[in-house]
N, CA, C and O atoms as CSV, one atom per row, in Angstrom:
chain,resi,resn,atom,element,x,y,z
A,1,MET,N,N,5.652,15.292,22.047
A,1,MET,CA,C,4.287,14.994,22.462
A,1,MET,C,C,3.652,14.258,23.017
A,1,MET,O,O,2.546,14.418,23.533
A,2,LEU,N,N,4.634,12.915,22.934
A,2,LEU,CA,C,4.662,12.248,23.853
A,2,LEU,C,C,4.636,12.097,25.595
A,2,LEU,O,O,4.082,11.400,26.444
A,3,GLY,N,N,5.807,13.450,25.500
A,3,GLY,CA,C,6.046,13.775,27.258
A,3,GLY,C,C,4.801,14.610,27.838
A,3,GLY,O,O,4.566,14.720,29.041
A,4,ARG,N,N,3.762,15.388,26.433
A,4,ARG,CA,C,2.415,15.933,26.778
A,4,ARG,C,C,1.489,14.847,27.072
A,4,ARG,O,O,0.645,14.908,27.966
A,5,ALA,N,N,1.668,13.845,26.293
A,5,ALA,CA,C,0.365,12.540,26.459
A,5,ALA,C,C,0.399,12.401,27.767
A,5,ALA,O,O,-0.453,12.665,28.616
A,6,ARG,N,N,2.088,11.704,27.906
A,6,ARG,CA,C,2.338,10.848,29.646
A,6,ARG,C,C,1.914,11.776,30.603
A,6,ARG,O,O,1.144,11.239,31.399
A,7,ASP,N,N,2.096,12.855,30.817
A,7,ASP,CA,C,1.441,14.289,31.789
A,7,ASP,C,C,0.064,14.114,31.698
A,7,ASP,O,O,-0.603,14.258,32.722
A,8,ALA,N,N,-0.587,13.770,30.426
A,8,ALA,CA,C,-2.000,14.276,30.794
A,8,ALA,C,C,-2.653,12.781,31.038
A,8,ALA,O,O,-3.800,12.695,31.478
A,9,LEU,N,N,-2.059,11.887,30.806
A,9,LEU,CA,C,-2.405,10.352,30.900
A,9,LEU,C,C,-2.143,10.045,32.508
A,9,LEU,O,O,-3.076,9.565,33.152
A,10,GLU,N,N,-0.955,10.301,33.121
A,10,GLU,CA,C,-0.679,10.441,34.671
A,10,GLU,C,C,-1.562,10.918,35.442
A,10,GLU,O,O,-1.235,10.653,36.599
A,11,ARG,N,N,-2.767,11.637,35.392
A,11,ARG,CA,C,-3.984,12.136,36.138
A,11,ARG,C,C,-4.206,11.066,36.360
A,11,ARG,O,O,-3.920,10.744,37.513
A,12,TYR,N,N,-4.770,10.013,35.517
A,12,TYR,CA,C,-5.406,8.866,35.756
A,12,TYR,C,C,-5.342,7.308,35.658
A,12,TYR,O,O,-6.136,6.380,35.810
A,13,LEU,N,N,-3.804,7.479,35.277
A,13,LEU,CA,C,-3.184,6.166,34.736
A,13,LEU,C,C,-1.728,5.976,35.155
A,13,LEU,O,O,-0.958,6.935,35.198
A,14,ASP,N,N,-1.320,4.613,35.493
A,14,ASP,CA,C,0.389,4.583,35.932
A,14,ASP,C,C,0.577,4.502,34.097
A,14,ASP,O,O,-0.054,3.830,33.281
A,15,VAL,N,N,1.594,5.384,33.924
A,15,VAL,CA,C,2.342,4.806,32.634
A,15,VAL,C,C,3.392,5.088,32.398
A,15,VAL,O,O,3.931,6.096,32.856
A,16,ARG,N,N,4.060,4.089,31.455
A,16,ARG,CA,C,5.630,3.905,31.264
A,16,ARG,C,C,5.941,4.340,29.952
A,16,ARG,O,O,5.089,4.409,29.067
A,17,ALA,N,N,7.335,4.685,29.773
A,17,ALA,CA,C,7.858,5.083,28.626
A,17,ALA,C,C,9.116,3.686,28.121
A,17,ALA,O,O,10.135,3.304,28.696
A,18,ASP,N,N,8.454,3.219,26.804
A,18,ASP,CA,C,9.884,2.037,26.500
A,18,ASP,C,C,10.658,2.777,26.255
A,18,ASP,O,O,10.724,4.005,26.315
A,19,PRO,N,N,11.494,1.771,25.868
A,19,PRO,CA,C,13.178,2.240,25.383
A,19,PRO,C,C,12.851,3.213,24.094
A,19,PRO,O,O,13.432,4.297,24.054
A,20,ASP,N,N,11.850,2.823,22.938
A,20,ASP,CA,C,11.924,3.081,21.879
A,20,ASP,C,C,10.877,4.285,22.229
A,20,ASP,O,O,10.285,4.632,21.208
A,21,GLY,N,N,10.554,4.890,23.185
A,21,GLY,CA,C,9.699,6.232,23.371
A,21,GLY,C,C,8.318,5.847,23.202
A,21,GLY,O,O,7.609,6.805,23.511
A,22,ALA,N,N,7.487,4.624,22.762
A,22,ALA,CA,C,6.265,4.483,22.871
A,22,ALA,C,C,5.611,4.630,24.562
A,22,ALA,O,O,6.288,4.201,25.496
A,23,LEU,N,N,4.330,5.234,24.792
A,23,LEU,CA,C,4.126,5.132,26.106
A,23,LEU,C,C,3.332,3.622,25.983
A,23,LEU,O,O,3.065,2.989,24.962
A,24,THR,N,N,3.064,3.296,27.373
A,24,THR,CA,C,2.362,1.594,27.644
A,24,THR,C,C,1.475,2.397,28.766
A,24,THR,O,O,1.848,3.522,29.101
A,25,PHE,N,N,0.456,1.892,29.269
A,25,PHE,CA,C,-0.429,1.501,30.018
A,25,PHE,C,C,-1.389,0.416,30.180
A,25,PHE,O,O,-0.991,-0.512,29.477
A,26,SER,N,N,-2.393,0.121,30.737
A,26,SER,CA,C,-3.333,-0.577,30.801
A,26,SER,C,C,-4.471,-0.138,31.782
A,26,SER,O,O,-4.207,0.112,32.958
A,27,HIS,N,N,-5.747,-0.048,31.280
A,27,HIS,CA,C,-7.004,0.315,31.810
A,27,HIS,C,C,-8.005,-0.478,32.071
A,27,HIS,O,O,-8.684,-0.653,31.059
A,28,ALA,N,N,-8.440,-1.101,33.098
A,28,ALA,CA,C,-9.462,-2.151,33.158
A,28,ALA,C,C,-8.946,-3.217,32.314
A,28,ALA,O,O,-9.821,-3.647,31.563
A,29,GLY,N,N,-7.737,-3.828,32.179
A,29,GLY,CA,C,-7.246,-4.936,31.545
A,29,GLY,C,C,-7.125,-4.922,30.339
A,29,GLY,O,O,-6.644,-5.891,29.751
A,30,VAL,N,N,-7.590,-3.679,29.619
A,30,VAL,CA,C,-7.117,-3.590,28.256
A,30,VAL,C,C,-5.939,-2.715,28.452
A,30,VAL,O,O,-5.893,-1.598,28.967
A,31,PRO,N,N,-4.540,-3.787,27.694
A,31,PRO,CA,C,-3.192,-2.979,27.169
A,31,PRO,C,C,-3.224,-1.928,26.077
A,31,PRO,O,O,-3.771,-2.039,24.980
A,32,CYS,N,N,-2.536,-0.868,26.561
A,32,CYS,CA,C,-2.784,0.428,25.580
A,32,CYS,C,C,-1.309,0.849,25.345
A,32,CYS,O,O,-0.558,0.850,26.319
A,33,VAL,N,N,-0.817,1.225,24.067
A,33,VAL,CA,C,0.062,2.005,23.538
A,33,VAL,C,C,0.197,3.059,22.888
A,33,VAL,O,O,-0.175,2.966,21.718
A,34,ILE,N,N,0.617,4.102,23.225
A,34,ILE,CA,C,0.662,5.329,21.943
A,34,ILE,C,C,2.220,5.789,21.570
A,34,ILE,O,O,3.227,5.653,22.264
A,35,GLN,N,N,2.122,6.217,20.606
A,35,GLN,CA,C,3.254,6.418,19.663
A,35,GLN,C,C,2.743,7.418,18.824
A,35,GLN,O,O,1.645,7.363,18.272
A,36,SER,N,N,3.965,8.799,18.689
A,36,SER,CA,C,3.805,10.147,18.002
A,36,SER,C,C,4.730,9.548,16.377
A,36,SER,O,O,5.411,8.555,16.117
A,37,SER,N,N,4.442,10.334,15.868
A,37,SER,CA,C,4.569,10.572,14.508
A,37,SER,C,C,4.563,12.423,13.871
A,37,SER,O,O,3.604,13.189,13.963
A,38,GLU,N,N,5.579,12.659,13.413
A,38,GLU,CA,C,5.575,13.870,12.582
A,38,GLU,C,C,5.558,13.701,11.439
A,38,GLU,O,O,6.531,13.328,10.784
A,39,LEU,N,N,4.344,13.969,10.957
A,39,LEU,CA,C,3.831,13.490,9.555
A,39,LEU,C,C,4.662,14.954,8.771
A,39,LEU,O,O,5.558,14.552,8.029
A,40,ALA,N,N,4.559,16.343,8.784
A,40,ALA,CA,C,4.740,16.956,8.211
A,40,ALA,C,C,5.439,18.224,9.058
A,40,ALA,O,O,5.088,18.300,10.235
A,41,GLU,N,N,6.498,19.337,8.524
A,41,GLU,CA,C,6.374,20.137,9.926
A,41,GLU,C,C,4.791,20.676,10.506
A,41,GLU,O,O,3.718,20.914,9.952
A,42,GLY,N,N,5.250,20.717,11.795
A,42,GLY,CA,C,4.023,21.255,12.343
A,42,GLY,C,C,2.837,20.611,12.828
A,42,GLY,O,O,1.988,21.048,13.604
A,43,LEU,N,N,2.920,19.395,12.190
A,43,LEU,CA,C,1.660,18.310,12.155
A,43,LEU,C,C,2.083,16.983,12.924
A,43,LEU,O,O,2.322,16.021,12.195
A,44,THR,N,N,2.171,16.854,13.891
A,44,THR,CA,C,2.409,15.993,14.940
A,44,THR,C,C,1.250,14.829,15.182
A,44,THR,O,O,0.322,15.249,15.874
A,45,VAL,N,N,1.164,13.935,14.901
A,45,VAL,CA,C,-0.227,12.827,14.663
A,45,VAL,C,C,-0.106,11.790,16.359
A,45,VAL,O,O,0.884,11.063,16.272
A,46,LEU,N,N,-0.392,11.716,16.897
A,46,LEU,CA,C,-0.566,10.962,17.979
A,46,LEU,C,C,-1.856,9.580,17.727
A,46,LEU,O,O,-3.042,9.724,17.432
A,47,SER,N,N,-1.039,8.206,17.988
A,47,SER,CA,C,-1.708,7.010,17.508
A,47,SER,C,C,-1.858,6.154,18.766
A,47,SER,O,O,-0.866,5.567,19.198
A,48,LEU,N,N,-2.966,6.054,19.341
A,48,LEU,CA,C,-3.631,5.153,20.291
A,48,LEU,C,C,-3.923,3.702,19.836
A,48,LEU,O,O,-4.892,3.369,19.153
A,49,THR,N,N,-2.956,2.888,20.306
A,49,THR,CA,C,-4.131,1.567,19.777
A,49,THR,C,C,-4.140,0.350,21.264
A,49,THR,O,O,-3.233,-0.325,21.750
A,50,CYS,N,N,-5.438,0.482,21.585
A,50,CYS,CA,C,-5.472,-0.588,22.543
A,50,CYS,C,C,-6.366,-2.007,22.088
A,50,CYS,O,O,-7.423,-2.157,21.475
A,51,VAL,N,N,-5.408,-2.932,22.695
A,51,VAL,CA,C,-6.094,-4.531,22.970
A,51,VAL,C,C,-7.138,-5.100,23.078
A,51,VAL,O,O,-7.161,-6.061,23.847
A,52,VAL,N,N,-8.113,-4.801,22.510
A,52,VAL,CA,C,-9.286,-4.662,23.714
A,52,VAL,C,C,-9.598,-6.646,23.745
A,52,VAL,O,O,-9.700,-6.895,24.946
A,53,ALA,N,N,-9.738,-7.761,23.080
A,53,ALA,CA,C,-9.672,-8.852,23.391
A,53,ALA,C,C,-8.932,-9.852,22.491
A,53,ALA,O,O,-8.634,-9.435,21.372
A,54,TRP,N,N,-8.606,-11.056,22.799
A,54,TRP,CA,C,-7.688,-12.120,22.040
A,54,TRP,C,C,-7.847,-13.082,22.606
A,54,TRP,O,O,-7.803,-13.325,23.812
A,55,ASP,N,N,-8.130,-13.962,21.380
A,55,ASP,CA,C,-8.201,-15.516,21.705
A,55,ASP,C,C,-9.659,-15.603,22.006
A,55,ASP,O,O,-10.002,-16.698,22.451
A,56,LEU,N,N,-10.658,-14.655,21.862
A,56,LEU,CA,C,-12.185,-14.705,21.586
A,56,LEU,C,C,-12.909,-15.882,20.432
A,56,LEU,O,O,-12.776,-15.868,19.209
A,57,PRO,N,N,-13.511,-16.632,21.071
A,57,PRO,CA,C,-13.911,-17.499,20.195
A,57,PRO,C,C,-14.507,-17.161,18.915
A,57,PRO,O,O,-15.222,-16.161,18.862
A,58,ASP,N,N,-14.303,-17.879,17.852
A,58,ASP,CA,C,-14.592,-16.924,16.258
A,58,ASP,C,C,-16.325,-17.788,15.463
A,58,ASP,O,O,-16.613,-18.467,14.478
A,59,ARG,N,N,-17.088,-17.138,16.754
A,59,ARG,CA,C,-18.581,-17.678,16.565
A,59,ARG,C,C,-18.950,-16.303,15.784
A,59,ARG,O,O,-18.421,-15.199,15.650
A,60,PRO,N,N,-20.068,-16.909,15.363
A,60,PRO,CA,C,-20.870,-15.867,14.215
A,60,PRO,C,C,-21.438,-14.421,15.565
A,60,PRO,O,O,-21.238,-13.224,15.364
A,61,GLU,N,N,-22.117,-14.981,16.807
A,61,GLU,CA,C,-22.629,-13.916,17.536
A,61,GLU,C,C,-21.362,-12.487,18.084
A,61,GLU,O,O,-21.537,-11.300,18.359
A,62,VAL,N,N,-20.170,-13.342,18.043
A,62,VAL,CA,C,-19.211,-12.591,18.568
A,62,VAL,C,C,-18.642,-11.532,17.368
A,62,VAL,O,O,-18.158,-10.475,17.774
A,63,ALA,N,N,-18.668,-11.693,16.403
A,63,ALA,CA,C,-18.536,-10.869,15.247
A,63,ALA,C,C,-19.491,-10.079,15.283
A,63,ALA,O,O,-19.251,-8.887,15.475
A,64,SER,N,N,-20.861,-10.542,15.102
A,64,SER,CA,C,-21.818,-9.517,15.027
A,64,SER,C,C,-21.771,-8.526,15.687
A,64,SER,O,O,-21.727,-7.447,15.096
A,65,SER,N,N,-21.766,-8.567,17.230
A,65,SER,CA,C,-21.306,-8.130,18.289
A,65,SER,C,C,-20.399,-6.776,18.247
A,65,SER,O,O,-20.657,-5.671,18.725
A,66,ALA,N,N,-19.132,-7.262,17.443
A,66,ALA,CA,C,-18.126,-6.559,17.061
A,66,ALA,C,C,-18.753,-5.396,15.980
A,66,ALA,O,O,-18.908,-4.184,16.127
A,67,ALA,N,N,-19.020,-6.223,14.925
A,67,ALA,CA,C,-19.346,-5.234,14.106
A,67,ALA,C,C,-20.434,-4.142,14.086
A,67,ALA,O,O,-20.600,-3.144,13.385
A,68,GLU,N,N,-21.303,-4.845,15.391
A,68,GLU,CA,C,-22.469,-3.781,15.744
A,68,GLU,C,C,-21.770,-2.647,16.008
A,68,GLU,O,O,-21.839,-1.717,15.204
A,69,ARG,N,N,-20.881,-2.525,17.328
A,69,ARG,CA,C,-20.051,-1.789,18.434
A,69,ARG,C,C,-19.424,-1.107,17.127
A,69,ARG,O,O,-19.714,0.070,16.913
A,70,ALA,N,N,-18.797,-1.611,16.473
A,70,ALA,CA,C,-17.981,-0.550,15.630
A,70,ALA,C,C,-18.333,0.637,15.073
A,70,ALA,O,O,-17.698,1.691,15.100
A,71,GLY,N,N,-19.910,0.289,14.310
A,71,GLY,CA,C,-20.533,1.082,13.912
A,71,GLY,C,C,-21.188,2.393,14.770
A,71,GLY,O,O,-21.756,3.399,14.346
A,72,GLN,N,N,-20.870,1.962,16.156
A,72,GLN,CA,C,-21.614,3.225,16.883
A,72,GLN,C,C,-20.482,3.908,17.302
A,72,GLN,O,O,-20.640,5.030,17.783
A,73,GLY,N,N,-18.874,3.228,17.165
A,73,GLY,CA,C,-18.056,3.917,17.540
A,73,GLY,C,C,-17.723,5.785,17.284
A,73,GLY,O,O,-17.618,6.010,16.078
A,74,LEU,N,N,-17.586,6.805,17.976
A,74,LEU,CA,C,-17.021,7.991,17.624
A,74,LEU,C,C,-15.402,8.057,17.404
A,74,LEU,O,O,-14.702,8.570,16.531
A,75,PHE,N,N,-15.178,7.460,18.345
A,75,PHE,CA,C,-13.577,7.594,18.876
A,75,PHE,C,C,-12.887,6.106,18.678
A,75,PHE,O,O,-12.920,5.248,19.560
A,76,GLY,N,N,-12.204,5.908,17.278
A,76,GLY,CA,C,-11.596,4.862,17.183
A,76,GLY,C,C,-12.166,3.708,16.126
A,76,GLY,O,O,-13.334,3.497,15.801
A,77,THR,N,N,-10.952,3.035,15.700
A,77,THR,CA,C,-11.591,1.951,14.937
A,77,THR,C,C,-11.207,0.985,15.341
A,77,THR,O,O,-10.074,0.684,15.715
A,78,LEU,N,N,-12.415,0.228,15.288
A,78,LEU,CA,C,-12.450,-1.481,15.779
A,78,LEU,C,C,-11.516,-2.567,14.693
A,78,LEU,O,O,-12.043,-2.598,13.581
A,79,GLY,N,N,-10.667,-3.159,14.764
A,79,GLY,CA,C,-10.297,-3.956,13.973
A,79,GLY,C,C,-10.330,-5.236,14.389
A,79,GLY,O,O,-10.060,-5.395,15.579
A,80,VAL,N,N,-10.626,-6.367,13.642
A,80,VAL,CA,C,-10.709,-7.866,14.047
A,80,VAL,C,C,-9.793,-8.331,13.245
A,80,VAL,O,O,-9.477,-8.072,12.084
A,81,ILE,N,N,-9.398,-9.085,14.072
A,81,ILE,CA,C,-7.934,-10.299,13.277
A,81,ILE,C,C,-8.419,-11.819,13.539
A,81,ILE,O,O,-8.771,-12.189,14.659
A,82,HIS,N,N,-8.409,-12.469,12.673
A,82,HIS,CA,C,-8.590,-13.704,12.732
A,82,HIS,C,C,-7.207,-14.345,12.791
A,82,HIS,O,O,-6.207,-14.104,12.114
A,83,THR,N,N,-7.447,-15.410,13.981
A,83,THR,CA,C,-5.572,-16.129,13.810
A,83,THR,C,C,-6.223,-17.732,14.163
A,83,THR,O,O,-7.424,-17.969,14.293
A,84,GLU,N,N,-5.222,-18.636,14.266
A,84,GLU,CA,C,-5.659,-20.125,14.652
A,84,GLU,C,C,-6.353,-20.338,16.072
A,84,GLU,O,O,-6.957,-21.385,16.300
A,85,ARG,N,N,-6.234,-19.121,17.208
A,85,ARG,CA,C,-6.535,-19.316,18.283
A,85,ARG,C,C,-8.103,-18.811,18.412
A,85,ARG,O,O,-8.831,-19.098,19.362
A,86,GLY,N,N,-8.480,-18.019,17.299
A,86,GLY,CA,C,-9.672,-17.455,17.419
A,86,GLY,C,C,-9.555,-16.027,16.926
A,86,GLY,O,O,-8.850,-15.709,15.969
A,87,LEU,N,N,-10.501,-14.945,17.842
A,87,LEU,CA,C,-10.473,-13.384,17.080
A,87,LEU,C,C,-9.322,-12.621,18.026
A,87,LEU,O,O,-8.850,-13.185,19.013
A,88,ASP,N,N,-9.045,-11.691,17.742
A,88,ASP,CA,C,-8.354,-10.649,18.329
A,88,ASP,C,C,-8.891,-9.319,17.580
A,88,ASP,O,O,-8.998,-9.016,16.392
A,89,MET,N,N,-9.253,-8.496,19.095
A,89,MET,CA,C,-9.869,-6.998,18.513
A,89,MET,C,C,-8.955,-5.886,19.114
A,89,MET,O,O,-8.619,-6.099,20.279
A,90,THR,N,N,-8.549,-4.886,18.615
A,90,THR,CA,C,-8.027,-3.653,18.785
A,90,THR,C,C,-8.936,-2.503,18.494
A,90,THR,O,O,-9.920,-2.588,17.760
A,91,LEU,N,N,-8.593,-1.554,19.040
A,91,LEU,CA,C,-9.474,-0.283,18.747
A,91,LEU,C,C,-8.277,0.427,18.506
A,91,LEU,O,O,-7.353,0.185,19.282
A,92,ARG,N,N,-8.029,1.490,17.338
A,92,ARG,CA,C,-7.178,2.155,17.039
A,92,ARG,C,C,-7.755,3.316,17.400
A,92,ARG,O,O,-8.919,3.286,17.801
A,93,TYR,N,N,-6.886,4.822,17.305
A,93,TYR,CA,C,-7.304,6.054,17.236
A,93,TYR,C,C,-6.141,6.903,16.634
A,93,TYR,O,O,-5.091,7.219,17.192
A,94,ALA,N,N,-6.397,7.085,15.866
A,94,ALA,CA,C,-4.853,8.394,15.162
A,94,ALA,C,C,-5.694,9.862,15.131
A,94,ALA,O,O,-6.919,9.968,15.072
A,95,PHE,N,N,-4.497,11.205,15.200
A,95,PHE,CA,C,-5.744,12.388,15.671
A,95,PHE,C,C,-4.392,13.796,15.571
A,95,PHE,O,O,-3.331,13.701,16.188
A,96,PRO,N,N,-4.593,14.478,15.071
A,96,PRO,CA,C,-3.256,15.848,14.863
A,96,PRO,C,C,-3.227,16.257,16.694
A,96,PRO,O,O,-4.031,17.073,17.144
A,97,ALA,N,N,-2.601,15.834,17.235
A,97,ALA,CA,C,-2.641,16.611,18.851
A,97,ALA,C,C,-1.727,17.795,18.828
A,97,ALA,O,O,-1.397,17.957,20.002
A,98,GLN,N,N,-1.233,18.577,18.190
A,98,GLN,CA,C,-0.634,20.070,18.705
A,98,GLN,C,C,-1.929,20.658,18.670
A,98,GLN,O,O,-2.998,20.405,18.114
A,99,GLY,N,N,-1.512,21.476,19.400
A,99,GLY,CA,C,-2.172,22.813,19.806
A,99,GLY,C,C,-3.329,22.439,21.307
A,99,GLY,O,O,-3.940,23.318,21.915
A,100,LEU,N,N,-3.382,21.029,21.615
A,100,LEU,CA,C,-4.222,20.405,22.752
A,100,LEU,C,C,-3.568,20.734,23.985
A,100,LEU,O,O,-2.459,20.349,24.356
A,101,ASP,N,N,-4.357,21.471,24.565
A,101,ASP,CA,C,-3.805,21.589,26.268
A,101,ASP,C,C,-3.863,19.928,26.761
A,101,ASP,O,O,-4.074,18.942,26.054
A,102,SER,N,N,-3.644,19.988,27.977
A,102,SER,CA,C,-3.125,18.972,28.770
A,102,SER,C,C,-4.388,18.358,28.964
A,102,SER,O,O,-4.513,17.141,28.826
A,103,SER,N,N,-5.608,19.310,29.363
A,103,SER,CA,C,-6.659,18.841,29.992
A,103,SER,C,C,-7.317,18.086,28.807
A,103,SER,O,O,-7.831,16.983,28.997
A,104,ALA,N,N,-7.303,18.707,27.516
A,104,ALA,CA,C,-8.352,18.522,26.464
A,104,ALA,C,C,-7.491,17.142,26.233
A,104,ALA,O,O,-8.149,16.132,25.985
A,105,LEU,N,N,-6.079,17.039,26.298
A,105,LEU,CA,C,-5.346,15.734,25.493
A,105,LEU,C,C,-5.875,14.517,26.232
A,105,LEU,O,O,-6.488,13.542,25.796
A,106,GLY,N,N,-5.348,14.927,27.878
A,106,GLY,CA,C,-6.224,13.880,28.728
A,106,GLY,C,C,-7.604,13.496,28.508
A,106,GLY,O,O,-7.914,12.404,28.984
A,107,THR,N,N,-8.359,14.042,27.993
A,107,THR,CA,C,-9.564,14.182,28.252
A,107,THR,C,C,-10.281,13.139,26.782
A,107,THR,O,O,-11.286,12.430,26.840
A,108,LEU,N,N,-9.610,13.306,25.882
A,108,LEU,CA,C,-9.620,12.827,24.406
A,108,LEU,C,C,-9.040,11.443,24.612
A,108,LEU,O,O,-9.709,10.429,24.413
A,109,LEU,N,N,-7.518,11.422,25.101
A,109,LEU,CA,C,-7.204,9.883,25.250
A,109,LEU,C,C,-8.140,8.911,25.929
A,109,LEU,O,O,-8.607,7.904,25.396
A,110,MET,N,N,-8.378,9.348,27.245
A,110,MET,CA,C,-9.501,9.086,27.872
A,110,MET,C,C,-10.687,8.242,27.507
A,110,MET,O,O,-10.925,7.124,27.965
A,111,LEU,N,N,-11.484,8.979,26.531
A,111,LEU,CA,C,-12.227,8.963,25.947
A,111,LEU,C,C,-12.540,7.607,25.029
A,111,LEU,O,O,-13.653,7.154,24.764
A,112,VAL,N,N,-11.093,7.027,24.571
A,112,VAL,CA,C,-10.628,6.534,23.812
A,112,VAL,C,C,-10.255,4.855,24.195
A,112,VAL,O,O,-10.488,3.834,23.549
A,113,VAL,N,N,-9.517,5.073,25.649
A,113,VAL,CA,C,-9.443,4.170,26.237
A,113,VAL,C,C,-10.680,3.555,27.005
A,113,VAL,O,O,-10.847,2.337,26.945
A,114,SER,N,N,-11.430,4.237,27.623
A,114,SER,CA,C,-12.794,4.223,28.140
A,114,SER,C,C,-13.523,3.617,27.203
A,114,SER,O,O,-13.930,2.523,27.595
A,115,THR,N,N,-13.778,3.834,26.356
A,115,THR,CA,C,-14.573,3.035,24.866
A,115,THR,C,C,-14.292,1.495,25.135
A,115,THR,O,O,-15.142,0.747,25.618
A,116,ALA,N,N,-12.629,0.981,24.665
A,116,ALA,CA,C,-11.708,-0.226,24.595
A,116,ALA,C,C,-12.536,-0.714,25.833
A,116,ALA,O,O,-13.466,-1.484,25.590
A,117,SER,N,N,-12.338,-0.406,26.938
A,117,SER,CA,C,-12.776,-1.012,28.289
A,117,SER,C,C,-14.285,-1.436,28.303
A,117,SER,O,O,-14.718,-2.575,28.478
A,118,GLN,N,N,-14.942,-0.370,28.101
A,118,GLN,CA,C,-16.256,-0.909,28.085
A,118,GLN,C,C,-16.526,-1.632,26.816
A,118,GLN,O,O,-17.651,-2.131,26.793
A,119,LEU,N,N,-15.829,-1.820,25.788
A,119,LEU,CA,C,-16.073,-2.748,24.740
A,119,LEU,C,C,-15.639,-4.638,25.243
A,119,LEU,O,O,-16.159,-5.734,25.033
A,120,ARG,N,N,-14.567,-4.193,25.889
A,120,ARG,CA,C,-13.968,-5.447,25.855
A,120,ARG,C,C,-15.086,-6.051,27.011
A,120,ARG,O,O,-15.512,-7.205,26.970
A,121,THR,N,N,-15.495,-4.993,28.099
A,121,THR,CA,C,-16.532,-5.892,28.881
A,121,THR,C,C,-17.662,-6.367,28.242
A,121,THR,O,O,-18.028,-7.535,28.377
A,122,GLU,N,N,-18.307,-5.476,27.485
A,122,GLU,CA,C,-19.536,-5.981,26.470
A,122,GLU,C,C,-18.753,-7.560,25.632
A,122,GLU,O,O,-19.292,-8.651,25.817
A,123,LEU,N,N,-17.755,-7.463,24.943
A,123,LEU,CA,C,-17.812,-8.554,24.119
A,123,LEU,C,C,-17.306,-10.000,25.068
A,123,LEU,O,O,-17.452,-11.094,24.524
A,124,LEU,N,N,-16.705,-9.938,26.510
A,124,LEU,CA,C,-16.280,-10.489,27.268
A,124,LEU,C,C,-18.149,-11.449,28.150
A,124,LEU,O,O,-18.400,-12.410,28.878
A,125,GLY,N,N,-18.789,-10.537,27.543
A,125,GLY,CA,C,-20.180,-10.936,28.368
A,125,GLY,C,C,-21.104,-11.626,27.183
A,125,GLY,O,O,-21.973,-12.464,27.422
A,126,VAL,N,N,-20.792,-11.163,25.940
A,126,VAL,CA,C,-21.018,-12.404,24.663
A,126,VAL,C,C,-20.478,-13.585,24.694
A,126,VAL,O,O,-21.104,-14.613,24.436
A,127,VAL,N,N,-19.268,-13.541,25.014
A,127,VAL,CA,C,-18.596,-14.730,25.199
A,127,VAL,C,C,-18.870,-15.915,26.093
A,127,VAL,O,O,-18.896,-17.080,25.697
A,128,SER,N,N,-19.086,-15.488,27.412
A,128,SER,CA,C,-19.521,-16.256,28.310
A,128,SER,C,C,-20.842,-16.895,28.324
A,128,SER,O,O,-21.162,-17.630,29.257
């Protein structure tokens, strides 16, 4: 399944396969990784994680903007992690990928990745 995901994404992005098989790439400054899991025979799930932003100021307007945006998302779940350096945000999306052709798979993955990139741009605008 990761091979099909790689083929689908390489139409748009430069994709690397890590030694553990995960695919890594970047879109508009957002690092992303795709992993594959077979939950049951015939049920393969792809999991896409995008690191939207890191070390953001832990201020109410940043958290509010993230919460508002999380409620608007169709493709992915926004995660906010509080660290000693501020806020880190990820966008995660997992879905059963069996049966999707390369074009549909590429479109779906790029919807999530584009959402992560747009979110990064919006959040960095709130911070500055």
